[in-house]
Every structure is written in C-alpha cells, then in structure tokens.
C-alpha positions in Angstrom: 97.1 42.8 100.6 97.4 42.1 96.9 100.4 42.9 94.7 99.0 46.2 93.4 98.3 47.4 96.9 101.9 46.5 98.0 103.3 48.4 95.0 101.2 51.4 95.8 102.2 51.4 99.4 105.9 51.1 98.4 105.5 53.9 95.9 104.1 56.2 98.7 106.9 55.2 101.0 109.5 56.1 98.3 107.8 59.5 97.7 107.8 60.3 101.5 111.5 59.3 101.7 112.3 61.5 98.7 110.5 64.4 100.2 112.6 64.1 103.4 115.8 63.9 101.4 115.0 66.7 99.1 114.0 68.8 102.2 117.3 68.1 103.9 119.7 68.2 101.0 117.9 70.1 98.2 117.2 68.7 94.8 120.6 69.2 93.3 122.6 67.8 96.2 120.3 64.8 96.9 121.2 61.5 95.3 119.2 58.4 94.3 121.5 56.4 96.7 120.4 58.6 99.6 116.7 58.3 98.7 117.0 54.5 98.3 118.6 54.3 101.7 116.0 56.6 103.3 113.2 54.5 101.8 114.8 51.2 102.8 114.9 49.8 99.3 117.7 48.7 97.0 118.8 51.3 94.4 117.7 49.0 91.6 114.2 48.8 93.2 114.0 52.6 93.3 114.8 52.8 89.6 112.0 50.3 88.9 109.6 52.9 90.3 111.3 56.1 89.1 113.9 56.1 86.3 115.5 59.3 87.4 115.7 61.9 90.2 113.7 64.3 88.1 110.9 61.8 87.7 110.9 61.3 91.5 110.7 65.1 92.1 107.8 65.3 89.7 106.1 62.5 91.6 106.5 64.5 94.8 105.1 67.7 93.3 102.1 65.8 91.9 101.5 64.1 95.2 101.4 67.4 97.1 99.1 69.0 94.5 96.7 66.0 94.4 96.6 65.8 98.2 95.6 69.4 98.6 93.0 69.1 95.8 91.4 66.0 97.4 91.3 67.7 100.9 89.6 70.7 99.3 87.1 68.6 97.4 86.2 66.6 100.5 85.8 69.7 102.6 83.6 71.4 100.1 81.4 68.3 99.7 81.0 68.1 103.5 80.3 71.7 104.3 78.1 72.5 101.3 76.0 69.5 102.2 75.6 71.0 105.7 74.5 74.4 104.3 77.5 76.2 105.7 77.9 79.9 104.9 80.3 81.0 102.1 82.5 82.7 104.6 82.7 79.5 106.7 83.6 77.5 103.7 86.3 79.9 102.7 87.6 79.9 106.3 88.0 76.1 106.2 89.6 76.3 102.8 92.2 78.7 104.1 92.8 76.4 107.1 93.3 73.4 104.8 95.7 75.4 102.6 97.8 76.5 105.6 97.9 73.1 107.1 99.0 71.6 103.8 101.8 74.1 103.5 102.9 73.3 107.1 103.1 69.6 106.3 105.3 70.3 103.3 107.1 73.3 104.7 110.7 72.0 104.7 110.5 70.9 101.0 108.9 74.2 100.0 111.5 76.3 101.9 114.4 74.3 100.4 113.0 74.9 96.9 112.6 78.6 97.5 116.1 79.0 98.9 118.1 77.0 96.4 116.2 78.3 93.4 113.4 76.7 91.4 114.2 73.6 89.5 113.4 74.2 85.8 110.0 73.0 84.6 111.8 71.3 81.7 113.9 69.3 84.0 111.0 67.7 85.9 108.2 67.5 83.4 108.1 70.5 81.1 104.8 71.3 79.4 103.1 68.3 81.0 103.8 69.6 84.5 102.9 73.1 83.6 99.5 72.0 82.4 98.9 69.9 85.6 99.8 72.8 87.9 97.5 75.1 85.9 94.7 72.5 86.1 95.0 72.3 89.9 95.1 76.0 90.3 92.0 76.5 88.1 90.3 73.7 90.1 90.9 75.6 93.4 89.8 78.8 91.7 86.6 77.3 90.5 85.7 76.1 94.0 86.2 79.5 95.4 84.4 81.2 92.5 81.3 79.0 93.0 81.3 79.7 96.7 81.4 83.4 96.1 78.6 83.2 93.5 76.5 81.4 96.1 77.2 84.2 98.6 76.3 86.8 96.1 73.0 85.2 95.4 72.2 85.1 99.1 73.3 88.7 99.6 76.2 87.9 102.0 79.0 88.6 99.5 79.3 91.9 97.7 78.4 92.0 94.0 81.3 91.8 91.6 83.2 89.6 89.2 83.4 86.2 91.1 86.4 85.0 89.0 88.5 88.2 89.7 87.5 88.0 93.4 88.5 84.3 93.6 91.8 85.0 92.0 92.4 87.9 94.4 91.6 85.8 97.4 93.9 83.0 96.3 96.7 85.5 95.5 96.4 87.1 99.0 96.7 83.8 100.7 99.7 82.7 98.6 101.6 85.9 99.0 101.1 86.1 102.8 102.2 82.5 103.3 105.2 82.7 100.9 106.4 85.8 102.8 106.3 83.9 106.1 107.8 80.7 104.6 110.8 82.7 103.4 111.3 85.2 106.3 109.9 83.2 109.3 110.5 79.5 108.4 109.8 78.3 111.9 106.4 79.9 112.1 103.3 77.7 112.4 101.4 78.8 109.3 98.0 77.8 110.7 98.4 80.8 113.1 97.8 83.0 110.0 94.3 81.7 109.4 92.3 84.3 111.3 94.4 87.2 110.0 93.8 86.1 106.5 90.1 85.5 107.2 89.8 89.0 108.6 91.4 90.4 105.4 89.1 88.3 103.2 86.0 89.5 105.1 87.0 93.1 104.4 87.4 92.2 100.7 84.3 90.3 100.0 81.5 90.8 102.6 78.6 93.0 101.8 78.7 96.0 104.2 
C-alpha cells in the first residue's frame, strides 16, 4: 500500500470515527479530542487532515452524499443494462435510499433533534451548491426513468420533472417522519409501502 492509499484509508477512518462521536454527542458537544481518541490518532494528526470540527462535519456530510450518489449510479447502470422496468428501477432506488438512511440514522437523528448546524458554519455557499447538485443528480436519474416509462406506456403521461420531484419528496417526508417519531424503526421496512404509493401516483391505469 503506497503513501496516498494509507492517507486515504486514515481519512476514511477519521470520518467514520467523527460520525460515531457526532451521533453520540451531537455536533456542538463533540470535541476534536474525543474524535481523535475514537479514531486512534493524535490530536495533531487529526488537525493535519481537518483544521477544524466544522471542516470535519463537512467531510462527513460530503461522504454521506457521495456514497448515496455512487450507489444510485451503480444500481442504475446495472438495472438499465438488464432492461429492468421503470417501476423495478424505482423500487431499487427507494431501497437504496432507505438503506443509506438506516446506515446513517444515528447521525441524522442527532442533527434533527439538536437543531441544524448553520450552513455558514460548515461550508456556506459551497456546501449549499454541493447539496443542490446531488439532489438534482438524483432527480435527473428518476426523471429519465419516468421518461422511459412514458415512452413504453407503463408510466402515465405528465411532466417527468414534476413527477420526479414529487416522488423524491414523498420518500423524504415519510422517512423523516419515522426518523423523528420512531427512531428505532428499520427504515427498509417502509420500502413496499412507499412503492405502493408511488405505483398509485405514476402507473398508467
């Protein structure tokens, strides 16, 4: 393993440690000392990778967004290559989204309950643009899937962008409700309920 690979592995270990500490303590209560201890590195080493707690939280947010985006891209490449139906692709996309939230549930719940850290504190305009870029990326995937379904007559005719935004909004609202009110729930159990709702919204009768 060369030096760059070692640095990348250490960076990932630090991010995972930070996610555990932020989940347990919250952003404002967590300290760089605690994160360094959890990651098994000296505090000075931690600062070589991330100059502040805000930079570290930003790295955690980016890692979660990039991980979800990659899983979505990989799934779409795989299933579109197999000629899967639009509904089947959407079903798998919902499953990936729910599984991703499950894996990051503790950190998401902590953020919801202690209040959102201001965007300015962890990245400002740069972070806002990144988040919007990822959201539009997911939206574009869903939009293209719906357009394909419309062409084949499976999906009802309509504005594919508005429909894509509606589907994403439905999934987000349902999962956020359960994260806040039923934090112990396995979110993947919601997949079929969301799929049934989506079918009523988009399938041609």
